[in-house]
C-alpha positions in Angstrom: -7.5 15.3 9.4 -7.6 13.0 6.4 -9.3 9.6 6.6 -7.2 6.6 7.5 -6.5 4.9 4.2 -5.6 1.5 5.9 -8.0 -1.3 5.1 -6.0 -4.4 6.1 -6.5 -6.0 2.7 -3.3 -7.8 1.7 -2.3 -10.7 -0.6 0.6 -13.0 -0.7 3.3 -11.5 -3.0 1.8 -8.1 -2.7 2.9 -5.1 -0.6 2.4 -4.6 3.1 -0.6 -2.6 4.3 0.8 0.2 6.4 -1.1 2.1 9.1 0.3 5.3 10.7 -0.9 5.6 14.3 0.2 8.1 16.9 3.8 7.3 17.5 3.4 3.7 16.1 3.5 2.3 12.6 1.8 -1.1 11.9 2.7 -2.9 8.7 0.7 -6.0 7.8 2.2 -8.6 5.3 0.6 -11.8 3.9 3.0 -14.7 3.5 2.9 -18.4 2.6 0.5 -20.8 1.2 -1.9 -20.5 4.2 -2.1 -16.7 3.8 -0.6 -15.9 7.2 -0.5 -12.4 8.4 2.8 -11.1 9.9 2.7 -7.7 11.7 5.6 -5.3 12.2 5.1 -2.7 14.8 7.6 0.2 14.9 8.0 2.9 17.5 8.5 6.1 15.6 10.4 7.8 18.4 13.1 5.1 18.8 13.0 3.1 15.7 12.6 -0.1 17.8 10.3 -2.7 16.3 8.4 -5.9 17.2 7.3 -8.6 14.9 4.2 -10.7 15.5 4.5 -14.2 13.9 7.5 -14.9 11.8 5.2 -17.2 9.9 7.2 -18.1 6.7 9.2 -16.5 3.9 12.0 -15.1 6.0 13.3 -13.1 3.0 10.0 -11.2 2.7 9.9 -10.6 6.4 13.4 -9.3 6.5 12.6 -6.9 3.7 9.6 -5.8 5.7 11.8 -5.2 8.7 14.4 -3.3 6.7 16.4 -0.9 8.8 14.1 -1.1 11.8 15.7 -2.1 15.1 13.9 -5.4 15.6 14.1 -6.2 19.3 11.3 -8.8 19.7 9.5 -11.5 17.9 6.2 -12.6 19.5 4.7 -15.9 18.4 1.0 -15.9 18.9 0.8 -19.7 19.3 2.6 -22.9 18.5 1.0 -24.0 15.2 3.6 -24.7 12.5 2.4 -22.1 10.0 3.0 -19.2 12.4 6.7 -19.7 13.2 8.5 -21.4 10.2 10.7 -18.3 9.6 11.4 -17.7 13.2 14.9 -19.3 13.2 16.1 -17.2 10.2 14.6 -14.0 11.5 16.1 -14.4 14.9 19.5 -15.3 13.5 19.5 -12.2 11.2 18.3 -9.7 13.8 19.2 -11.1 17.3 15.6 -10.4 18.4 14.3 -11.7 21.6 11.7 -14.6 21.3 8.5 -14.3 23.2 5.6 -16.8 23.5 3.3 -18.4 26.1 5.1 -21.3 27.9 2.2 -23.7 27.2 3.1 -23.5 23.4 6.9 -23.0 23.8 7.8 -26.7 23.1 6.2 -26.4 19.6 8.4 -23.6 18.5 11.6 -24.2 16.5 13.8 -22.0 18.7 13.9 -21.6 22.5 11.5 -19.0 24.0 13.7 -16.5 25.7 10.9 -14.7 27.4 7.8 -16.7 28.4 4.8 -14.5 29.0 1.5 -15.0 30.9 -1.9 -13.3 30.9 -1.5 -9.8 32.1 2.1 -9.3 31.2 3.3 -6.6 28.9 5.7 -6.5 26.0 7.4 -3.3 25.0 8.1 -1.9 21.5 10.0 1.3 22.1 7.9 3.6 24.2 4.7 1.6 23.6 3.3 -1.2 25.9 1.4 -4.2 24.5 -0.7 -6.2 26.9 -0.6 -10.0 26.7 -4.1 -11.7 26.7 -4.1 -15.5 27.1 -6.9 -17.1 25.1 -7.2 -20.8 25.8 -8.7 -23.2 23.3 -7.2 -22.9 19.8 -4.0 -24.0 21.5 -3.2 -24.1 25.2 -0.8 -21.1 24.9 -2.5 -18.9 22.3 -2.1 -15.2 23.1 -3.4 -11.9 21.8 -1.6 -8.5 22.1 -3.4 -5.3 22.9 -2.2 -1.8 22.2 -4.6 0.7 23.9 -3.5 3.6 21.7 -2.8 7.2 22.7 -5.3 9.9 23.5 -8.4 9.3 21.5 -6.9 6.5 19.4 -8.9 3.3 19.3 -7.5 0.1 20.8 -5.7 -2.2 18.4 -5.8 -6.0 19.1 -3.7 -8.6 17.4 -5.5 -11.9 17.9 -3.5 -14.6 16.2 -5.9 -17.5 15.3 -8.3 -16.9 18.2 -10.7 -14.3 16.6 -11.5 -13.7 13.0 -14.3 -12.0 11.1 -17.2 -14.4 11.5 -16.0 -16.5 14.5 -13.3 -17.8 16.8 -10.4 -20.0 15.8 -10.6 -23.6 14.9 -11.0 -26.0 17.9 -11.3 -29.2 15.9 -15.0 -29.7 16.9 -13.9 -30.3 20.5 -16.8 -28.8 22.6 -14.6 -28.2 25.6 -11.9 -26.4 23.7 -14.6 -24.3 21.8 -16.3 -23.3 25.1 -12.9 -22.4 26.6 -11.9 -20.2 23.7 -15.3 -18.5 23.3 -15.5 -17.9 27.1 -12.1 -16.3 27.0 -12.8 -14.2 24.0 -16.0 -12.9 25.5 -14.6 -12.4 29.0 -11.1 -11.0 28.0 -11.9 -9.2 24.7 -15.5 -8.3 24.2 -16.4 -7.5 27.8 -13.7 -5.0 28.6 -12.9 -3.5 25.2 -15.0 -1.1 23.2 -16.7 -1.7 19.8 -14.2 0.4 17.9 -11.3 -1.9 18.9 -9.6 -2.9 15.6 -8.9 -6.6 15.2 -5.8 -7.9 13.3 -6.1 -11.7 12.9 -3.6 -14.3 12.0 -5.1 -14.9 8.5 -7.3 -12.9 6.2 -9.0 -9.5 6.6 -9.3 -7.3 9.7 -12.5 -6.5 11.6 -13.6 -4.7 14.7 -15.1 -6.0 18.0 -18.3 -4.0 17.2 -18.7 -5.8 13.8 -18.5 -9.2 15.5 -20.2 -8.6 18.9 -23.8 -9.1 17.6 -22.8 -12.6 16.5 -21.5 -14.0 19.8 -24.7 -15.8 20.7 -24.9 -17.3 17.2 -21.3 -18.6 17.4 -22.1 -20.2 20.8 -25.2 -21.8 19.5 -23.6 -23.3 16.4 -20.6 -24.6 18.3 -17.8 -23.2 16.2 
């Protein structure tokens, strides 16, 4: 079997990085002045697709979607840079809007399916687990695909986990502690080191690459 050529390195204005997984394709596209990542997950068996974060540049996102049958748009959290293209994408595709209810009021369109920690969201034959991570915003969520067979888990973390630390909590100690506690308890504790992390901005990482730094993050307070 050939090595996986996917690196997760993308730039605004450049092509999507595409990863072929067993039965599921992940396409990562960078958009906007804040280098947001949008992720299109497509079930190979049915052609059904799910978009994580219609951040901005609806034209680019609709090109990425192409002929896929987009059924769902999940918004990872309520910050403005993660949902500016949501109205245009939903109008063009009729996709169902999904988000945590704690951030729903910050979105520019109604949330048709509110989700809580432990819920699942389908993309064709594949199930994504909703993980609520409190601190960056009250309603931030990650999505976990556990893979098939010996495939590693794949984790879409929004702005809650990046290479080098957790998301911004505006120097609020309570919010920082809440977020890091959730990240440790709900991500690092149950999931293996090989879990691939797809963040809301910038490059990808793995839980194994970040795990040795958890104590350092807690000590520095951000």
